[in-house]
C-alpha positions in Angstrom: 15.7 -0.2 25.4 15.0 2.9 23.3 14.8 2.5 19.5 14.8 5.1 16.7 12.7 3.9 13.7 11.8 5.2 10.3 8.5 4.9 8.5 9.6 1.8 6.5 10.3 -0.1 9.7 7.1 1.0 11.4 4.9 0.2 8.4 6.5 -3.2 8.0 5.9 -4.0 11.7 2.3 -2.8 11.4 1.6 -4.9 8.3 2.9 -8.2 9.5 2.9 -10.0 12.8 6.4 -11.3 13.4 9.0 -11.7 16.0 10.5 -8.4 14.9 7.2 -6.5 15.4 6.7 -8.2 18.8 10.1 -7.1 20.0 9.7 -3.6 18.4 6.5 -2.7 20.2 7.8 -3.8 23.6 10.3 -0.9 23.6 10.3 2.9 23.7 10.2 4.1 20.1 11.3 7.4 18.7 10.5 8.5 15.2 10.7 11.7 13.1 7.6 13.9 13.4 6.8 13.5 9.7 6.2 9.8 10.3 2.7 10.7 11.5 1.9 12.6 8.3 3.1 9.6 6.3 0.9 7.4 8.4 -2.2 9.6 7.7 -1.3 9.6 4.0 -1.0 5.8 3.7 -3.4 4.7 6.5 -6.1 3.2 4.2 -3.5 1.5 2.0 -1.7 0.0 5.0 -5.0 -1.3 6.5 -5.8 -2.9 3.2 -2.4 -4.7 3.1 -2.2 -5.9 6.7 -3.2 -9.3 8.0 -3.9 -7.7 11.4 -7.4 -6.8 12.4 -8.3 -3.1 12.2 -8.5 -3.1 16.0 -5.0 -4.6 16.4 -3.6 -2.2 13.8 -5.1 0.9 15.5 -4.0 -0.4 18.9 -0.4 -0.7 17.8 -0.3 2.7 16.3 -1.9 4.3 19.3 0.8 2.6 21.4 3.3 4.5 19.3 1.5 7.8 19.7 1.3 7.5 23.4 5.1 7.1 23.9 
């Protein structure tokens, strides 16, 4: 399944491990190009808020970049 996401959905999935994030990252994701600028802008903030390890956080975002 292909999914179109916005930054709020992506950031919420990166911050919290949940059924939604598990499902989300198993599909092909599409996002507006500016989402990567938003991520760079809020990267440190998001890493400070997440309960994920930095390695998990980076791995998930790399997964998105490679799609």
